[in-house]
C-alpha positions, 0 to 999 in steps of 0.5 A: 231297393236302392235309394237315389244316388249321384254316381260317376259311370267308369269308362270301364262300365260297358266292358262290365255289362257286356260280361254280364250279358255274356253270363246272363246269355247262358241262362237264358239263351235257347229257352224261348223266352221272348220280350215285348217293349212299348216306347212313349214319347219322344226320339230319345226315347226310341233311340233308348229302346234300341239300346235296350233291345240290343241287350236283350237279343244278346242275352237271348230273349227274343223280340214279339209285338204281342204282349200276350205272348211275352215273357218279359214286358218292358215300357219305356215311359214318357212324362212330357204329358199326363195322358202318357203316364195314364196309359202306362198306369192302365196297362200295369193294372191289366197285367198284375196277374199274369205271374200266376199263368207263367212264372218267367214273366217279369215287367220292367219300367224305365224312361222319364217317368222313373225319375219323378218321386211322385210317380215313384211313390204311386208305384210302390204303393199301387205296383209293387208286383213291378220286377225292376225299376230304373231311369233315364240315366242307367239305360246301359244298366239293365243287364246288372239289374236283371242279373240281380233280379234274377239272383235274388228273386226281389224287386229292383229300383235303381234310379239315379239323380244325375251321371257325368259320363256317358257309356258307349260301345254297347249293343243295340237293335235298329228298326232299320238296316238302312237309317239310323239315330245317333245321340249326339247329346243328352239333357237340357239346360233351358228349363223352359217353364211348362217341361219336365225334361231337364229334371229328369233326363238332366243338364247338357252333356255332350258326347266327343265329336270324334266318337260321334263320327266314329259311330257314323262312319261304323253305321255307314260300313254296315249299310246305313244311308241316312242318319238322324242326329237327336239331342233335346238341343241340337243348336247347343251341341258342344258347349259342355265339351273340354274343347268346345265345338259348334254344332255347325262344325260338327255337321261339317264332319258329318257331311264329309263321311263317305257313304252318307247320303242323307243327315237330318237332326233334331230337335232345334231351339230358335234361340240357339239357331246360328247364322253359321248353322244356317250357312253349313245347311245351305252349303253341305249337300247331304245335309236335309233341307228340313227344320224342326223348329218349335215356336210354341207359342207366337206370344211374346208375352208368352214366350218370356213366361215360358223361358223361351228367350225369344220373340215373335219377331225374332222368331219369324226373322229367324225363319226369313233368313233359313227360307233365304238361305235354302229356299226348298227347305220345308219347316216343322214346329210344336205349338202349345195351346193353353198356357197359363194366362193365354189370352185370345190375342195371344192365340190369335199371335200364334194363328198368325205365326202360323199363316205366315210360316206356312209349316209343311206339319205341326205338332199341336199340344194342349197344355199338360200341367207338369207337378214340379215345373213353374208353369204348374203353379202359374195363375190364370190357368186356362179353361179346358173348354177354351183350350179345346175350341182354340185347338180345334181352331189351330188343328184346322189351320195347321191341316189347311196349310199342310194340304196346301204345302204338300200340293205344291208337289203335285206334278214333280219327281222326287227322290224317295228313300222307301222305309217300309211296306204301307200298313194299309196295302201291302202293294204300297211302300212309304218313304221320305223325302229329303225335306221330310215328307211322307210318300205313298207309292204302289213298288215292289218290296225289294225297293225297301232301303232304297233311294227311288225316283217317284213322280207325285200324282196326288196329295192328302193332308199329311201325306203325298201319293207317288208313282215310280218315275218312268 
């Protein structure tokens, strides 16, 4: 077991890991071993899981969705909310006896939970049967960790406090052939007082624009039509580069890539969303008119306690400017209920913002105390019953507005990128408009991955119902 350490990653590291992949493949390919990965948390974790899948499949594992069939189970964890952590501990307890039935069986844990000392202590004391534990900074190192585990027969723990470089050119496995996520930066410098992310994913590190553009061009050559750019705060992209570049400038470069149809991005921090970015979004034809713009609370007093660096009034003014420049835009958001010190007046400020903005959808959360964050030790923690009552009122308003927003599309014809067969009906395809709205439409399966004109005939609270346009 290794101790925590600070390591500078060589630019040759990807080549070294690929060499280890080839060595492992000689021993694992053809044995019929299966892996199952469960991903918790945000889009950044989902993208990390694609990289893990790509490495494991080149090593010789095949994917299964059934944990009971798997020889290798990987949990890519999230620590933003307590419920996600409790789910992990519950699943681990159920796996303890599996190795007796299957000598090849292994368990790996990675992701944000692993970056917390309190979690590592719990795992060592109560779950010492886990084979491999690694964190957010060394996802790319999985082949080496797996090789060490197989050769030494010893459990491996490899958690880093930080790293400097970004490792490129490793395999990944995308869920879709026609759309992909691309990391443009890692980490976060904002230190919102409720958030554990800067402590577990580190400070901001932006990728070079030429590397991002090269990756997207390669994806487009493989048939990708839609790109989602990922970062904890995409609006601050480029500030850490030797030659700084704004996010708006990066978007213009990506918009010029031939063959690309749609550009999405998340997440935007309101304090850094510039007039330049609004102008670029309005003028670039491939940038989707959809913005995820978390406001967290409508109370300026609470926003200051949250360390968000904007006010209720400045947020509403930003929304006004976005809507004026991009009339078709649809906004989504994140909202926290029950932050320490929240009064009924503060909560009504939040309700007022929702009423004024009319979000297409909102992720609403009950405040979750995260050990290690400033908010965890704040006074005036809100009683659970009060928080739940407010949460229910907020959810009712959000759902009412979401249904009203979707209803205005009834009778319109929109372009939908069909993504998959509906889980409820094999004859229905699910896809999204450029504004990010979910549409379910009876259509043949060969339309998956295609842009199709759809006439909207009805709506539910969270999705539209369409029929193929004639």
